[in-house]
Structure formats: structure tokens, C-alpha cells
N, C-alpha and C positions, 0 to 999 in steps of 0.2 A: 631160305624158305622154311627150313626146320625151326630156325630161331623165331621167325614170325609166327609159326604155328604154336610154338610154346608160349609166346606172348599172348596169342589169341586165347589159348586155354586158360591162362592166368586171369585174363579179363572176363572170360565167359563164366567162370565158376570161382569167383574170389572168396566165396564163403566156405568152400569144402574143407580147406585146411584148418578152419577155425570152428568146425561143427561141434567138436567136443567141448569147446570153451565158449559157447555162445553167450552164456550169462555174463562173461567178462567183456563182451564187445560193447561199443558205445551205444547200441540200440536198446540197451537195458532200460534206460529211463522212459522210453516211449512205448515199449511193448511188454517186456518181461515184468516190469514193476506193476503193470496193470492186471497181472494175474494170468497173462498169456503164457502157455507152456513154451519151452524152447522149440518144439516141433512146429507149433502154430506160428511162432515168431518167424521161423525160417520160411514158412509157407507164405506169410504176408510179404516178407521181403522179396522172395523170388517172384511172387505174383506182380509186385510193383515193378520190378525190373523187366519182366516179360511184357507187361502192358506198355511200358515206355519204349521197349524195343519194337513192338508191332506198330506203335504210332509213328516211330521214327522211319520205318520202312515205307509208310504211306504218305509221309509229308516231308517237308524240308528239314534240314539239319537244325533249324531254329527251334524245333520242337523238343530238342534234347534238353534235359534238366541241367546240364552243365556244359562248359566250353570244351571243344575237342582237343584237350591237351593232356599230357601224361601226368599221373599223380605220383610217379616214381621219381625219387631223387637221383641225380647223377652223382658221380664220384666227386668229392671235394678236393681231390688232389690237384685238379686244374681249375679250381674255383677262382673267383675274382679276389682282389686284394682285401686286407682286413677291413671290416666295417661294411663291405659290400653286401647288399641284400640279394644278390643274384646267385646265391648258393644253389637254389633249386631252379633248374632250367626246364624248359618244356621240350618234349619230344613228340613228333607227330607220327601216328600210325595210320594204316588204312581205316577209313571211317567206319565201315560196316563191322570190322572186327573189334572195335573198341567201345561200342556203345553200351554193352552190358557193364563193362568196367566203369564207365562214366556214371552210369546210374547208381552203382554201388558207392562210388565216390560222393555223389550228391547226397545220398542217405546219410553216410558217415559225417559229411561236412555239416549237414543240418543239425545232427545230434551234437557234434563238437561245439557248435555255436551256443548250445544251451549250457554247456558245462565248462568250456575253456574260455580264458580271457582272449579277446581279439588282439590281433597284431597291431591294429590301429588304422583308421581311415586316412585318406589324403588330407582332409581338413585337420584331423588331430595331429598329423605329422607336421603340418605347417605351424600349428600352435606350439608344438614341441621343438621348434627350431632352436638352434644353438644360441645361447645368450652369453654376454660378456661375463667372464669369470676368471679369477686368478686365485689359485689355492693359497698363495702367500698372504693375501689380504684377509686372513681369517685368524681367529683365536683357536688354539688347539689345547685340549686338556693334557697337561704334562704329568701331574702327580697329585696325590692327596697331600695337602699341606702338613698334616700331622705326621706323615711318614717321611718327610724330608729330614735327614739327619743333621745335627748341629756340628758334627766333627768330621764329616767326610763329604767329598763331592759325589755327585750322582750323574752318570752318563745316560742320556736318553736320545731318542731319534724321532724325528717327524718326517715321514716319507723317507728321503735319502739324506736329510740334513741331520748331522750329529751335533748335539748340544750337551753342555754340562751345567748342572744346577747345583747351587750350594747356598748356605747362609753365611753372611760375613760376620765380623765381630759384633756388629750391632743387631744381629738376628734378621737382617734384611735379605730377602731372596735375590740372588744374582744369577744371571744366565749368560754364558758365552758359547761361541762356536767351540766344539770340542777338538781344538787344534792349537797347539802352541805355535806362535809365529816364528819361533827359532828353527825347529827341525820337524814340525808337524806331529810331534808326539801328542797322545791323547791327554788332555788336562784332567779328564775324569779318572785317570790312573794316578793322579797326584794326591796331595794332602793339604790340609788347612794348617797354616802357621800364623798365629796371631791374627786370625780373621782374614788372612790373605790366602789365595789359591796358589800353591806352588807346584810347578811341573817337576816331576821326579826324575826327569831325564838329565837336566843340567841345573835345576834349582832356580829357574826364573820364577819370580813371584809377581802376582797381579792383584790389584785392588778392585773394589766393587765396580768402578766404571770401566774396567778393562785395561787400565793403565799399568804398564810394567814398572815396578818400583825397586826391583832388585835383580841384578845379574852377577852372580858370584865371580864369574870369569872376567868381569870388566876391569881394566887397569885403574889404578888409583887416580881419581880426578876425571876419569872418563865419563862422558854423558851417555845416558841410555838412548838409543835411536828412537826417533819419533814413531817409526813403523813397528816398534816392538810393543804392540798392544793387542789385546784380544778383541775379537769382534763380538759385540754384545747384542743381546736380544731383550726386548721388553717383556717382562712377566708381571702378572697380577694375581693376587690371591682373592678369590671370590667364593663365598659360601663353602669354605673348606677345601677348595680345589685350586691348584696352581695352573694358570693358563699362560700360554706363550703366543705372542704376536710375531708371525713369521716374516712380515714384509720388511724389505730392506730399503724401500724408497718412500713409503708413506708412514706417518706417525700412527700409533694405535687408534683404532676406531672403537671407542668405548660402547657405542650403540650396538655393535656386533657381539659384545661380550655376553654370553648366555646368562640368564637370570631365571631361577626356578621359584615360582611363587610359593608352592607348598613348603619348600625347605626353609622359608623365611617366616612361616607361621609360628606363633608362640606354642611351645609344647610339642612341636612336631619332632619325632624321633626317627633317626635313620641309622642303618647299619651299612658301612662302606667297606669295600674290598678292592684290591688291585690284582689283575691277572695278566700275565704275558702269554700270548697264544700264537701257535705256529701256522697261522694262515692270514690271508689278506684282510684288511679292515672292512672291505666291502662284503666279503663272505661273512664276516662276523656280524655286521649290521643286518644283512639279509636274514641271518639265522635268528637274531634277536627280535626282528619284526615279524616272525613267523609263529604265531600262537598255535597253529594247527599241529606242529610237531611235538608239542609239550606232552600230551597224554601218552604218546607212543614212545618217544626217546627217553623220557624221564619218568616212566611208570613207577610209582611208589617211591620215588626219590624223596618226596615229602608227602604230606597229607593232601596236597592239592592236585597232584598228577595221577590220574588213573586211566589206563588205556581204554576201558569201557566207556569213558567220557568223550572219546574221539567222535566228532560230528561235524557237519557242515557249519561254516561260520558266515556271519553276515557282516558286510563291509559297506561303509558310506564315506566316500572321500569328500571332504568339505572345503579343502583348501589346496591349491597347487601354485607354487611360485618358484622362482629361481633359488629361493632360500630354503626350499624343502616342500613338505606336504603335511597334511593332517586330516584326521577323520575319526569316525567311530567304528568300533567293531564289537561283536558279541557272538554268543553261541546261539544257534538256531533253536535249541530247546529252551532257552531262557532269553528271549530277545529284549526283555525289559531291563536287563542288567547290561549296560553298554560301557565299554572302556573307551577312553579317548587317547589316541596315539598321535604323537607329533614327531616328525623327523626335522631337525634343524641343522642346516648346513654349518660346517662340513661333516660333522660326525657325532651329533647328539641325538639320542633317541629317548623319548619319555613315554610312559604308559601310565595314565592316571585313572583312578576310579573314585567316584564320590557316591556315597549312599547315606541314608538316614537310619540311625540305630533305633532300638526299641524305646529309648528315652526321647526320641524325636530330635536328637542332635545329629548334625551333619558330620560324617567322618570322611577323612581323606586318606587315600592310599596311593603310593607312587613308586614306580620302578624306573630308575634313571640309569641310562647306559651311556657313558662317555668313551667313545672309541677313537683311539689315536693310531693312525697309520705309522708303524715303526719300521718300515722297510718292506721290500718285496717278500710276500708270503709271511709277514709278521704283523702283529698288532698288539696294542696294550689297551686293556679295558678297565675302566673304573666303574664299579657297580655300586649303586646306592638304592637300598630298599628303605622307604620311609612310610610312616603312618602317624596319624594324629592320636592313635591309641594302640596299645600292644597288650596281648593276652598276658595274664600273670605267669603262665607257664613259660612263655617266650622270654620273660625277664629273668627266669631262673637258669636258663640254658646259657652256658658260657659263649662268648663271641667266637672263640676259636672253633667251636663245633659248627656254627653257621658258616664260617669261612671254609672249613674243609668240605662242607656239604655243597657250597658254591663251586669249589674245585671239582667235586664229583660230577656236578651238572655239566660243566664245560668238557670234562673228559668223556662223558657219554656222547657228546657231539663231535669230539675231536676227529675220530676216524672218518666220519662223513665229510666234514668240512675241509680237512686236509686233502682228501681225494678230490673233492669238488674243485678246490683251488688248482690242483694238478691238472685236471681235465681242461679247465678254462685256459690254462697256459699252453697246453698241448694242441687243443683244437683251433685256437686263434680265430674264433668266429663270435659274433654277438650272441647274447643269451637267448634271443628269440629263436635261434637256430638249434638250441640245445635244450631249453626248458620247455616243459609242458605245464604251464600255469593254469590252475583251476580257479574259477570265479569264487568258489566256496572255501578257498584256503590260501591262495597266493596273491591276493590283491595288492598287499603292501610291497611284496617282492617286485611285482611288475612296476609299481609306481616308483620304487627306488631306482630300478635300472633305467626307466624312462627319464628320471631326473638326471641320471648320469649322462644320457644322450644330450641333454641341454647344456651341461656345464663341464663335461669330461674333457673337452678340448683345453680347459684351463688347469688340468691336473697333470702330474708327471706321467701317469698311466691310469687306465680305467677300463672296465668292461660294462658297456651299456646294453640296452635292449636291442638296438639296431645298429650300434657302432661301437668300435673299440679302439684303443690306442695302447699298444704294448710298451713295456719299459724299453728305453733306448739302450740301457746298460744292464747286463746281467747282475743278479744279486751277488754280493760278496759275503762269504761265510767267514765270520770272525770268531776268534778265540775257541775254535773247535778242539775237542780233545784229540790227542794224537797218540800214535803208537799202540801199545797193548791196551791202554785204557779205552781208546777209540774202538778197538775190535770188540772188547767185552761190552762196551756201551751199546754198540750196534746189535749185539746178540740179545740184548734185553731192552728194546726201545720203549716198551710200555711202562717200565718202572724206572727208566732213567739210567739203567746200567748198574754195574757193581763198582763201588769206589768212586762214583761221580756225583754223589749227592750235592756237592757244593759247586760242581762244574756248570757252566752256562749251557745246559741242555734243555731246550724248550719242551721236550717230552716229559720232563721231570717236574712234579708238582712243587718240589722245594724251590726250584729255579723259577717256576712260573708264578708262584705266589708268596711262599714263605720269606724269601729274601726281600720282598717288597713290603712286608708287614711286620711292624715292630711287635705287635701283640703275639703273633704266632711264633716269631723267633724266640721271644721270651718264654713262651709256654713250652716250646721244644727243649730249650736249655734247662728249664725247671724240671720237666719230666725226665730228661736224661740224667740230671743230677740225682733226683730221687730214686731213679732206677738203680744207679750205682750204689747209693747209700743202702737201699733195701737189699741189694744183692750181697753187700758186705755183711749186713745184719743176718742174712740167711746163713751165710757161711759160719758166722760167729755162733749162732744159735745151734747149728748142727754140730759144731765142735763141742759146745757146752753139753749137748745131749750125750755125746760119746764119753765125755769125762765125768759126767754126773754119776754118783754112786746110787742114790736113791731113785727108785722107780718113778716116784712122783715128779721129781725134777727132770727126769728124762722126758716124761710125757709133756711137761710144760715147755721144755726147750724145743722138742720136735714140733709141737703145735705152733710155737712162735716162729720157727724156721719155715713152716708151711705158709703161715700168714705173711711173713716178709717176702717169700718167694712169689706168692700170689700178687702182692702189691708191686713187686718189681716187674712182673709180667704185665700188669695193668698199665704201668707207666710206659713200658715198651710198646704195648698195643696202641696207646694214645699217640706216641711219636709216629708210629707207622700210619695211623689214621690221618695225621696231619700232613705227612710227607710222601706217602705212597699213592700212586695213581690207582684209580678205580679201573677194574677190568671186568667186563661182562662175563657171566658164568660160562656161556657157550663159547667164549673166546679163549678160555684158559686151557690151552692145549697141553 
């Protein structure tokens, strides 16, 4: 009885606990924004509930504004299996004791419909029924062609499939399964010998088509076994990107190979970077198709992001297929300037803008994101920013500065996205049970998760809007630092640790970007060399000042030492800027 009374009190006065924060409640759009004071808003709300209560006493239960079921969620510990929508069940209470709570729920529900994206009607759910899909029958972006080395193999991953990419003696791109048929050693740990890929475990060598052509341990006159060959994958270079066809049963479908019109225009310029990131590719894509977070998360990172520009957004979905979706979006304060966003299965996102300049010429701007799933909780991103024209100032800024700024942007989001990935794995429920998507900011996110519902059954794992499929096998941590180095690295996760700059630590910018970028590696080496030279000159100039007899030469030597020291410090700062993670000021404890 006492428990029922407590429930009755909760339903009877649901607004009391929130009186102090009434402006934050969902009734704001309908009452407070019209100039009604919080007190009057509360008066209107309570009057509506009392009126409904009195009508309900004088008539049947059909007069109630909502069905007599509880709005309170039950514990999810005994919930239905993954993907089930029955997480929130209904509980019935005595009718007379619940009607005020029902009225409150009806008001909140009406307001929610104005600002929240709907879960979907039965008709929509039928249209969004699962479609035939196989993640292997797709092209995946492997790498930037310009970054593939000529003298070393490159180990990469697509979902859980490990591959090795290299250029043979003729400069042709080759790709194998990253596994030697002898004893399963990684071929990516090997080396190139006369255009052949050699496994460094026992020296087996493989030619471009995967055929084994040398086994040092084979007796004289012995024949190489037919099964001693590497499994090959088809790769294509297109518009500066290397793509891999993952199917083992069907030949490559060239029609599915992505093509980007703007990047084929004469004079179109682009800036491309690669980043390895410590969260799932679906989390990454979701983040990239979310323009609402940019003014807040990346405030003042460049001249385009300002937190005072955060505002409702306008979305218009124009296309939905099993191959993705597309549509326009813009800011409510400037609806005339609309961007065109397209998601193309399985992992390509483009955002294009066309406008006419003062000369009457049409200009094109494009942001292209190629997101490759590289394992559970990991992804690799190829970013390409392109335009038909560039400001003069942008041409003077070195590329490595733009690269480090891109790294800074991803680091600003890293804490949010890593934790989001962790929560999804722990909760084990579809995103509609966890997300509160707004119509004015999250339309693309909802579209993406609903697309996952359609095709996710053909993926190794996925998190959809109303269904999920968890990985069947847990992630395997490879090449992790061990011993004392691991302990020190764990103590400084934001900067990648001490003494681990070159270790494969996904929290370290050097590992996430610099190792994948020839330009940044060269710049780091050059700055380090100049730092050492200038430091040596500083010491030499200081020594000359000590030995000099004349006051004039002492001053000149000391001034030179100060100048050399400043140059050395500038070089050290540049190296730190390229290789060190960004940390928000309020997080620097």
C-alpha cells in the first residue's frame, strides 16, 4: 500500500521536482517562448491536467488523453534479446490514481513530437525491411596511392580481414591476405626483395599474382608445393585512392567503384590526409554527418567554427536506397545556402557546396570522407577537402600545418566518440533506446542508423536504429606495448606516453597520422635535424662568447647564441605541434 501511495504521489504531482528548472522542460516551445512566465506556464499546465481529471471522473476512460499504461521504463537486466524493441514494457496501476500522470505524459509527448525525430510508423518499418546485402561485395578505401611506399609492405585491415599492400618491381599495386601459407606469419612484417614480397620468418618469397617462387629450405631439385601461394585481393587505384574488392566468390563490380565528379574537374584542388582512429567506423561516420556539433566541439579551431553560430538546422532527405541516402541541409539563419550530403555504401560520405562568386562564376567546394572499418573499435579515415579555387593565404600555409589542424579536430572529438563506442558495446541495445535525436540536428544520424537496420544483417557486426548484431568474436589487441613502457604509456594516454612515440598506440598522433603521411614524416625529420644543428651552433656561439677578448665580439657571439637557441626552440615546437595530441585547457589537470 505504501508503495502504491508513493506511485500515486509521483503521478499526481510530476512537476514538483522540476519546478526550479521549468525553462528546461519540453513545454518551453509552446508556453515559455511565447512570453509566458514560468509561474503562468505551470498554471496552464496544472489547469489542463485538472480539467482532464474532472472530465475523466464524469465519463468513461476513453476521455483520457492517452492510454492507461505506465510511462516508466522497467529494468533492462531482464530485457528481451539484442535487437528487441520490447525494452520498455507496460505496467498497469489503479485507474483513478494514474490519470494525472497520464495527462502529464500526454503533454510531454505532444511537445516531444515537435522537436524529436519519430521512432517510425508501422508503414515506415515495412518499407525499411531488411534487404539483401553482403559486406564483401563492396569496394573499400585502403589508402592514398601517393602514400604507398615503394620499398616496404603495408599491413591494413578491413573489418576483421587483414591484408598486406605493396608495389612490385614494376610499380603495380598488389594485395594479399596478410598471412604466410607456411606458418601464418604476417607478410606485412616482411620486406621487398627484387620486387618480390619476402616473409621474414623463413624467407619464402611471393610474386605479384601470389605465387611462391622461392623457399630457401627446399632441397635441391625439389618443387614448390602448389598450395604455397598467397591469397590475393583485387585492388584498383582511382582518383588518387587505392580501393580493395573484398569478395572471394565474385569478380570486381566496377559499377560499385565510387567516382567523385568534383575531383575530376580541371583545376580542382584538394588536400588529403589519413588518420587512424580508436573507435568504430559507424561512430566515425555518424560524427562526420553531424554538422550540429561543429560550432561547439571545434570552436575557434579554424575561422569557420564559432560556438555562437550553433543553431537549429534544416534537413531535406531526397533519396533513400539500400546503397545509402542523400539530401540537403543548411542553417536555419541562412536557409538559402544549402549543402548537399550523400552517404554511399558502405563507407563513403561527401558534403558538397556550390555557389556563384562575385564574378558570376560557379565555384565548387567538397569535403570527402572515406571511412574504412579496421577492426572492432577501430577505423581508418581518408579526408579530402577540395575546391575549384583557394584563397591566396591558404596557398602560403604549408600542408603539414593543415594536417596537424585536422589531427586536432579529431582529437577534440576523440573523448566523446570513444566513450560512445564503449557505451554501445556495454548496453547492447539499438540506438533508438539510447539516443534522443532532434529533428533540428540529428536527421542524418537517424537516417544512417535506419540504413543499418536494412543491411546490417550482411555485416560482421552493426548497431542499427532498432536492431543490432554484436561481434561474434572479441577484439584482439595486437602489438601492444608491454612491461614498463606499457605502464608509463597508460599513465599518459592523452599524449601517447613516454618513449612510445613510434609504438602503435592509437591515442598518439604520431601513430594515428604521421606514420601514414610521407610529408609529415619528412617535415618531422627535417625539423629534428635543424633543431640539433641549431642547438650545436648555440653551444658553439656561447663558447665563442666566453673565449672572446673584445667586448664587441662577446656581444655578437651572445646574440648569435640567443638567435640559434630561439631557432632550435621553434623547430622543437613545430615537431611537438605535429606529433603531440591536443588537450582541452580545462582537462589539463
